[in-house]
C-alpha positions as CSV (number, residue, x, y, z in Angstrom):
1,M,23.5,-36.3,-213.4
2,K,22.9,-39.0,-215.9
3,R,24.3,-41.2,-213.2
4,L,21.3,-39.9,-211.1
5,I,18.7,-40.9,-213.5
6,L,20.1,-44.1,-214.7
7,L,20.1,-45.0,-210.9
8,L,16.0,-43.8,-210.7
9,G,15.6,-45.8,-213.9
10,L,17.2,-48.9,-211.9
11,I,15.1,-48.6,-209.0
12,V,11.8,-48.4,-211.5
13,I,12.5,-51.3,-213.0
14,I,13.5,-53.3,-210.0
15,F,10.0,-52.5,-208.5
16,S,8.0,-52.8,-211.5
17,C,9.2,-56.4,-211.9
18,N,7.9,-57.4,-208.7
19,T,4.9,-60.2,-209.8
20,T,4.6,-61.5,-206.5
21,E,0.9,-62.4,-206.2
22,P,-1.5,-62.2,-203.0
23,P,-2.2,-65.6,-201.9
24,P,-5.7,-67.0,-203.5
25,Q,-8.5,-66.4,-201.2
26,K,-10.3,-69.7,-199.6
27,P,-14.1,-70.2,-200.7
28,P,-16.3,-69.5,-197.7
29,E,-17.0,-72.1,-196.3
30,P,-20.8,-74.2,-196.9
31,E,-23.3,-73.7,-193.7
32,I,-26.4,-75.8,-193.5
33,T,-29.1,-74.1,-190.8
34,L,-32.2,-75.9,-189.1
35,A,-34.9,-74.3,-187.9
36,Q,-38.4,-74.8,-186.6
37,E,-41.1,-74.0,-188.8
38,D,-44.1,-75.1,-186.6
39,A,-45.4,-78.3,-184.5
40,S,-48.3,-80.2,-183.5
41,A,-48.6,-82.6,-180.7
42,I,-47.3,-85.1,-182.9
43,E,-46.0,-83.5,-186.1
44,A,-42.8,-80.9,-186.5
45,W,-42.0,-78.9,-189.9
46,I,-38.4,-78.1,-189.9
47,K,-36.9,-75.7,-192.4
48,I,-33.6,-76.7,-193.8
49,T,-31.0,-73.5,-195.2
50,T,-28.2,-74.0,-197.1
51,T,-25.5,-71.1,-197.9
52,N,-22.5,-72.1,-200.5
53,L,-23.4,-75.5,-200.9
54,Q,-23.1,-77.2,-203.7
55,L,-26.2,-78.5,-204.9
56,P,-27.7,-80.9,-205.6
57,T,-26.6,-83.3,-202.4
58,T,-27.6,-85.7,-199.8
59,I,-28.0,-85.1,-196.2
60,T,-28.9,-87.3,-193.2
61,L,-30.9,-85.8,-190.7
62,K,-30.6,-87.3,-187.1
63,R,-33.2,-87.2,-184.2
64,N,-32.0,-87.7,-181.0
65,N,-28.3,-89.1,-182.7
66,T,-30.5,-91.6,-184.6
67,V,-30.7,-91.5,-188.4
68,E,-34.4,-90.3,-189.1
69,Q,-34.2,-90.1,-192.5
70,T,-31.8,-89.2,-196.1
71,I,-33.0,-86.1,-197.7
72,S,-32.1,-85.1,-200.9
73,L,-31.6,-80.8,-201.2
74,L,-32.4,-79.8,-204.6
75,T,-32.9,-76.0,-203.2
76,Q,-31.3,-73.6,-200.8
77,D,-34.1,-73.4,-198.8
78,S,-36.3,-76.5,-197.6
79,V,-39.2,-77.7,-195.7
80,I,-39.3,-81.2,-194.1
81,Y,-42.2,-82.6,-192.4
82,I,-41.9,-85.4,-189.5
83,D,-44.8,-87.2,-188.1
84,S,-45.1,-90.1,-185.4
85,L,-43.8,-88.1,-182.6
86,L,-44.5,-88.1,-178.9
87,P,-46.8,-85.1,-177.3
88,K,-44.8,-82.5,-175.1
89,T,-41.7,-84.0,-176.0
90,T,-38.3,-82.2,-177.1
91,Y,-36.5,-84.1,-179.6
92,T,-33.2,-82.7,-180.8
93,F,-32.6,-82.7,-184.8
94,Q,-29.2,-82.1,-186.7
95,A,-27.9,-82.5,-190.5
96,F,-25.2,-84.1,-191.5
97,I,-23.1,-84.2,-195.0
98,H,-20.4,-86.8,-195.9
99,S,-19.4,-87.0,-199.5
100,S,-15.8,-87.1,-201.2
101,N,-15.3,-83.6,-200.9
102,Q,-17.5,-82.2,-198.0
103,S,-18.1,-83.1,-194.5
104,F,-19.5,-80.8,-192.0
105,K,-22.9,-80.5,-189.9
106,S,-25.7,-77.8,-188.8
107,N,-26.6,-76.3,-185.7
108,E,-28.7,-78.6,-183.0
109,L,-32.4,-77.7,-183.0
110,S,-34.3,-78.5,-180.4
111,V,-38.1,-79.1,-181.0
112,T,-40.9,-79.1,-178.5
113,T,-43.8,-81.0,-179.4
114,M,-47.4,-79.5,-177.9
115,D,-49.1,-81.1,-175.3
116,T,-52.6,-82.7,-175.8
117,T,-55.7,-81.1,-174.5
118,S,-57.7,-83.2,-171.5
119,H,-60.5,-83.8,-173.8
120,N,-62.9,-82.4,-171.6
121,F,-65.5,-80.7,-173.6
122,T,-68.7,-79.4,-172.8
123,W,-71.5,-79.2,-175.4
124,Q,-74.6,-77.4,-175.9
125,T,-77.2,-78.3,-178.4
126,F,-79.3,-75.6,-180.0
127,T,-82.0,-77.0,-182.6
128,F,-83.7,-74.6,-185.7
129,G,-86.5,-75.4,-187.6
130,E,-90.2,-76.3,-186.9
131,H,-91.2,-78.0,-189.7
132,S,-89.8,-78.9,-193.2
133,S,-86.2,-79.6,-193.5
134,S,-84.5,-76.6,-192.0
135,V,-81.1,-76.8,-192.6
136,L,-77.9,-74.8,-192.0
137,N,-75.4,-75.0,-194.4
138,D,-72.1,-72.7,-193.2
139,V,-71.1,-70.9,-190.3
140,A,-68.7,-67.8,-189.7
141,I,-67.5,-66.2,-186.3
142,I,-66.4,-63.0,-185.6
143,D,-66.1,-63.7,-182.1
144,E,-67.5,-65.5,-179.2
145,N,-70.4,-63.2,-179.5
146,N,-71.1,-62.6,-182.8
147,I,-71.7,-65.7,-184.8
148,W,-73.5,-65.9,-188.0
149,A,-74.7,-69.4,-189.4
150,V,-76.7,-69.5,-192.4
151,G,-79.2,-71.9,-194.4
152,E,-83.0,-72.2,-194.4
153,I,-84.8,-72.5,-191.6
154,F,-88.9,-72.9,-191.1
155,L,-91.2,-71.9,-188.7
156,N,-94.4,-71.7,-188.0
157,D,-96.5,-68.6,-188.1
158,S,-98.5,-67.1,-185.4
159,L,-101.3,-69.1,-186.1
160,G,-99.2,-72.4,-185.4
161,N,-99.3,-73.0,-189.1
162,P,-96.4,-73.7,-191.4
163,D,-94.5,-70.6,-192.6
164,P,-93.1,-71.5,-196.4
165,H,-91.0,-68.4,-196.2
166,A,-87.4,-69.6,-194.3
167,Y,-85.6,-67.5,-192.4
168,G,-82.0,-66.8,-193.9
169,F,-79.5,-67.0,-191.2
170,A,-79.3,-67.3,-187.2
171,K,-76.9,-64.8,-185.3
172,W,-75.4,-65.8,-182.0
173,N,-75.1,-62.6,-179.4
174,G,-73.6,-64.5,-176.7
175,S,-76.6,-65.5,-174.6
176,E,-79.0,-66.6,-177.6
177,W,-79.5,-66.9,-181.2
178,K,-81.9,-64.8,-183.2
179,L,-83.3,-65.9,-186.5
180,F,-83.5,-63.4,-189.5
181,R,-84.9,-63.2,-192.7
182,L,-82.8,-61.8,-196.0
183,E,-84.2,-59.9,-198.8
184,A,-82.1,-58.8,-201.4
185,T,-83.4,-56.6,-204.1
186,A,-81.9,-56.8,-207.7
187,S,-81.3,-54.1,-210.0
188,N,-84.4,-54.8,-212.0
189,G,-86.4,-54.4,-208.3
190,N,-87.0,-57.8,-207.7
191,V,-87.0,-58.5,-203.9
192,S,-85.9,-62.4,-203.2
193,N,-85.2,-64.1,-199.8
194,V,-82.0,-65.0,-199.7
195,R,-81.2,-68.6,-198.2
196,P,-77.7,-68.6,-198.1
197,K,-75.6,-71.8,-198.9
198,G,-72.1,-70.0,-197.8
199,I,-70.8,-67.4,-195.7
200,L,-67.9,-64.9,-196.1
201,V,-67.0,-62.5,-193.0
202,F,-64.3,-59.7,-192.8
203,N,-66.1,-57.8,-190.1
204,Q,-69.5,-57.2,-188.9
205,N,-70.3,-54.8,-191.6
206,D,-68.6,-56.6,-194.5
207,I,-70.4,-59.8,-195.1
208,W,-70.4,-61.9,-198.1
209,F,-73.3,-64.4,-198.7
210,S,-73.4,-67.2,-201.4
211,G,-76.3,-69.3,-202.9
212,G,-77.0,-69.5,-206.7
213,S,-75.9,-65.7,-206.6
214,V,-73.7,-63.4,-204.6
215,W,-75.2,-60.5,-201.7
216,H,-72.7,-58.5,-199.7
217,W,-74.0,-56.7,-196.4
218,N,-72.4,-53.3,-195.9
219,G,-73.5,-53.0,-192.4
220,Q,-76.9,-51.4,-194.0
221,N,-78.2,-53.0,-197.1
222,L,-78.2,-56.2,-198.9
223,I,-76.7,-55.5,-201.9
224,F,-76.4,-58.4,-205.6
225,S,-72.6,-58.2,-206.2
226,L,-73.0,-60.3,-209.2
227,E,-76.6,-61.4,-210.3
228,R,-77.0,-64.8,-211.7
229,F,-78.6,-64.4,-214.7
230,N,-76.4,-61.5,-216.1
231,F,-73.4,-63.2,-215.1
232,F,-73.9,-66.7,-216.3
233,N,-76.4,-65.7,-219.3
234,G,-79.2,-67.5,-217.6
235,G,-77.5,-70.8,-217.5
236,P,-77.6,-73.7,-214.7
237,E,-74.0,-72.5,-212.7
238,S,-74.3,-71.0,-209.4
239,I,-72.0,-69.7,-206.8
240,D,-72.1,-71.8,-203.3
241,K,-69.2,-70.9,-201.0
242,L,-66.9,-68.4,-200.8
243,W,-63.3,-67.4,-199.9
244,G,-61.2,-64.6,-199.7
245,T,-58.5,-62.9,-197.9
246,S,-60.0,-59.3,-198.4
247,D,-63.5,-57.7,-199.6
248,D,-61.0,-56.7,-202.8
249,N,-60.2,-60.8,-203.5
250,I,-62.7,-62.9,-203.1
251,Y,-63.2,-66.5,-205.3
252,G,-66.8,-68.2,-205.3
253,V,-67.1,-71.9,-206.4
254,G,-70.0,-73.7,-207.4
255,T,-72.0,-76.0,-209.6
256,Y,-70.9,-77.2,-213.2
257,G,-67.1,-76.4,-211.9
258,T,-68.1,-73.0,-211.5
259,I,-65.5,-70.3,-210.1
260,A,-65.4,-67.0,-210.0
261,H,-62.9,-64.3,-208.9
262,Y,-64.0,-60.8,-207.1
263,T,-61.2,-58.1,-207.6
264,N,-61.5,-53.9,-208.1
265,G,-65.4,-54.1,-207.9
266,Q,-65.9,-56.5,-210.6
267,W,-66.4,-60.7,-211.1
């Protein structure tokens, strides 16, 4: 019995002393990938993506096997801009890295530039206004049958005399322009004839006008969304142009460096 116990002990010791370690795993290979972001007739934008690459590093970008430029990479993702290309032409791009401890290349990327247009345009000219200094300040296109141009357009009255009350915008319905006046009522009951300097359209029932103050058309009523004297405390500032991504994210800019942001129903 003692001999059996001794034998088992020797077996345990033998196996427990086996300190052989698995071979070290090789680090993952670096990779560099080229992908087309965009292309025009004479320009291209190429995205460079790296994986397991020690940064910063320098790469050589070749176009049709000729060195295009040398680029210093600081981040894993970069977009480079290439100009002076020819229209309707296919180019091949490839990136190379050569250094003391790494040397490899990217995939080959084919980029085809766009063709130029024929430049055979047909123009139509439309004239607005009959007196004074009629002017259009901005335009918004919903579709080819729904275009809004804003400004101040002066016409003569029914007797042929100059009408001092300007029309605020012209609307294209696909076959003709029709003129409209914009009348807005403030919270104090005052009615004003709006002559917009800017327009921002999200759809035909969600249109924003600017020109000193800002007005919103909801498909039925023209509403003050920003009253100049309440917002600016009677100062000379104004909002003249608008830009936004939705009716809850709108920016207005104007005189005296004014910038206003609209969100959650408030400016």
